[in-house]
N, C-alpha and C positions, 0 to 999 in steps of 0.2 A: 329673856323670855317671861319674865315677870310684867315687866309692862306691857307685852304684847295680851298674853294671858288675861293680865285684871283690865286693859283700854276695850278687849274684846268686849267683859265682864259687864263696865258699867252703861258702857253705850249698848247693849244690846235689854242689860236694866230697863235704861234710863228710856229706850224707845218704847220698853213695855208698860212701863209708870205713866209716859204721857198718850196713850193711847185711850181709847176711851174705853176709862172707868175701867179696869180691872177686874176682877174679882177676887177675893181675899186671899184663893191662895194661891192664887201670881201675882200677886202685891206684896204681900210679905217675903216669897221667895228672892223677887225681884230687888226688894231692899236693903234684905243680906247680904245680897251677891254685889251689889253695888256697894255697899260699903268693905265687904271681902276684895273688892278689884281694887279702892282703896289704897287698902292696906297692905294690899302683896305692890300694889305697884312702889308705895314709899319703901320698903321693904320691912316693916315693924309686924311679928311674928309668922314671919312665912310658914312654919310648918304647921302650929295650931289654922291658920286662912286655909292655906293648900288645904287638909283633909277636909274643914268645915265647906271648903269650895265644892271637894270631890262627893262628899257626902248630898250636900244637896239639892248637887247636879245629877247624883243616882234616884233622886226622890223623885225629883221630876221627871225623868224620863218612867217610872215607874208608874205617877198618878197623875200627872200633866200631859193634851194632846199636845202635840208643837215640833219641834224641830229636833228629834231626839241624837239626830249622828253631831249636831255641833253642843249636844249639852252634852255627848260623853266624848268629843274633843277636849272641853273645856275642862272635867272634870278628870281625865286624864293628864292633863296637864298640869290641871294643879295638884294631882297627887305626887304626878314626877317634882313637883317644885317642892312640894312639904319632905319629899326625900333629900332632893338637892341640899336644903336647906336656904338660909336666907343670903347669898350671893358678898363680892367685894363691897358693891356700893349699895348698902342697906341699911337702913335703921338700926335693923338688929347685930348689923358687923361694929358697928359705933356704940352698943347698947354695952355689948356683950363681948366684940372681940371677934374676930375671923381666925376661926380656926383652918388650919391649911395641916393634912395629914400627910407625910413623908411615906414613902416607901423605903425599909429596911436599905442597907447597901449588899449589895451584892456578894458572896463570897466568890473568891476565887477557889479555883482547885489548882493546883500545881503539878504537871506530868513528869516529873524527873524520873529518871530510871539509870 
């Protein structure tokens, strides 16, 4: 999921940046999202980057004319990644350890008569 969202961010931002000299209100979010996409793919600072992407995408939806449905999809997926965390194959997991939460064992109720 990180690779798909990160790749989509990089491709969309790259296409925006390599078009005919975009205005600054488009260039700055595109650069931020390209950097965030790279960090998301490698799994570095995933909760912070996911939250940042979601906020930038919301800001774009409110201020820039364009494809709002794609921005909503990317923002929602980034927010979900921020809540899920980095995952097993990420730099965050290597640096800080991967936490796995186990459910407590079920209590058995004996029905003896």
